[in-house]
C-alpha positions in Angstrom: -22.3 7.6 31.1 -18.7 8.1 30.4 -19.1 11.8 29.8 -20.6 12.1 33.2 -17.5 10.7 34.9 -15.3 12.7 32.8 -17.3 16.0 33.3 -17.1 15.4 37.1 -13.3 15.0 37.2 -12.9 18.1 35.2 -15.2 19.8 37.6 -12.9 18.7 40.6 -9.9 19.7 38.6 -11.4 23.2 38.1 -12.3 23.7 41.5 -9.3 22.5 43.7 -6.5 21.2 41.7 -4.7 23.0 38.7 -2.1 20.1 38.7 -4.8 17.5 38.2 -6.2 19.7 35.5 -3.0 20.0 33.7 -2.5 16.2 34.0 -5.9 15.5 32.6 -5.2 18.0 29.6 -1.9 16.3 28.8 -3.5 13.0 27.8 -6.3 11.9 25.3 -7.9 9.6 27.6 -8.3 9.4 31.5 -7.3 5.9 31.2 -3.7 7.0 30.3 -3.5 8.4 33.9 -3.4 6.5 37.1 -7.2 6.2 37.2 -7.7 5.1 40.8 -5.4 8.1 41.8 -7.6 10.6 39.8 -10.8 8.9 41.3 -9.2 9.0 44.9 -8.4 12.6 44.7 -11.8 13.6 43.3 -13.5 11.4 46.2 -11.1 13.0 48.9 -11.9 16.6 47.7 -15.7 15.7 48.0 -15.1 14.0 51.4 -13.4 17.2 52.8 -16.0 19.6 51.7 -18.9 17.3 52.9 -17.1 16.9 56.5 -16.5 20.7 56.5 -20.3 21.3 55.7 -22.7 18.4 56.3 -25.9 20.2 55.8 -24.9 21.8 52.6 -25.1 25.5 53.8 -22.0 27.0 52.6 -18.6 25.4 51.4 -20.3 22.4 49.9 -22.0 24.4 47.3 -18.7 24.4 45.4 -19.8 21.0 44.3 -22.5 22.9 42.2 -19.9 24.3 39.8 -21.7 24.3 36.4 -24.6 22.4 37.9 -27.0 25.6 38.5 -26.8 26.1 34.6 -26.4 22.4 33.8 -29.6 21.5 35.8 -31.5 24.2 33.9 -30.4 22.8 30.5 -31.2 19.2 31.4 -34.8 20.4 32.6 -35.4 22.7 29.7 -34.8 19.7 27.5 -36.6 17.2 29.7 -33.6 15.4 30.2 -33.5 14.0 26.6 -30.8 16.2 24.7 -27.8 16.1 27.1 -26.5 13.6 29.8 -25.8 15.2 33.3 -22.0 15.5 32.4 -22.9 17.2 29.1 -25.0 19.8 30.6 -22.5 20.5 33.5 -19.7 20.8 30.9 -21.8 23.6 29.1 -22.5 25.3 32.4 -19.1 25.2 33.5 -17.7 27.0 30.3 -20.6 29.3 30.0 -20.6 30.7 33.6 -16.8 30.9 33.5 -17.1 32.9 30.2 -19.6 35.2 32.0 -17.6 35.5 35.2 -14.5 36.4 32.9 -16.8 39.1 31.4 -17.4 40.6 35.0 -13.6 40.4 35.6 -14.2 37.7 38.4 -12.2 34.9 36.5 -8.8 35.3 35.4 -8.7 36.0 31.6 -8.3 32.8 29.7 -10.0 30.5 32.3 -12.9 29.9 30.1 -10.8 28.9 27.1 -8.8 26.4 29.3 -12.2 24.6 30.2 -13.4 25.0 26.9 -10.4 23.2 25.4 -10.3 20.5 27.9 -14.1 19.8 27.5 -13.7 19.6 23.7 -10.5 17.4 24.1 -13.0 14.9 26.0 -15.6 15.4 23.3 -18.2 17.3 25.9 -20.3 20.0 24.4 -19.5 23.7 25.6 -22.5 25.5 24.5 -26.2 24.9 23.5 -28.2 27.4 21.5 -30.2 28.8 24.5 -29.3 32.1 26.2 -28.7 32.1 30.0 -31.8 34.8 30.2 -34.0 32.0 28.7 -32.7 29.5 31.5 -33.0 31.8 34.7 -36.4 31.1 35.6 -35.3 27.4 35.7 -32.2 28.2 37.4 -34.3 29.9 40.1 -35.9 26.8 40.8 -32.8 24.9 41.7 -32.8 23.5 45.1 -29.5 24.8 46.0 -30.5 28.6 45.7 -30.4 30.4 49.0 -32.9 33.1 49.8 -34.4 33.0 46.4 -31.0 34.4 45.2 -29.1 32.4 42.6 -25.6 31.3 44.1 -23.1 30.8 41.5 -19.9 28.8 41.9 -17.2 30.5 39.9 -13.7 30.3 39.4 -11.2 33.0 40.3 -8.8 30.7 38.1 -8.3 26.9 37.6 -7.9 25.5 41.1 -9.5 28.3 43.1 -13.1 29.0 43.4 -15.7 31.3 45.1 -19.4 31.4 45.8 -20.9 34.3 44.3 -24.6 34.8 45.7 -25.9 37.2 43.1 -28.3 37.7 40.2 -25.4 37.7 37.6 -26.7 38.6 34.1 
C-alpha cells in the first residue's frame, strides 16, 4: 500500500513539478519531507486538472501517466504480482524509455525516474514486452477512438498527451 502512495507522488512530480521531484529524490523517505505539503501539492495538481476537464476528455488524461501500461501489467498478472503503485512505476519507466528512443523525452529522463523508483524500492521492469501487453492496453477505458493515448514526458515536470500506436 505504501508503494501505491509513493508511486502516485512520483507520478505527480514527474508530470508537474521538477522541484518536487528533486526534493523527493534528495531524501530516503517521504517522511523526511513535510508530508502534508507533499500531499497538498499532489492533491492540488489533481484538483486543477479535474476542474479544467470535468468529463475526462483531454487534460485530465495526464493523470494516466504510467497507468496505461500499469493497468495492462496488473491485468496480465490477475492483480496478484504487482500492487497498483508498483505496476504504475514500471509503466512510467518503460514508457519514458520508449519515448526517449523516439526522441520525445529529453535524454536521461527515464534514468531519473528509474533511479527514484529504485530509491523507493519500486520495480522498474517486468519480463513482459510492451508488444505482449498491447492487446490488454487497447482494452483500457481511457483510450480514445480505439487508439492508445500515451502520457509522455518532454522532461521531468512537463508532459504531453500522445495519441498514437507507439511501438
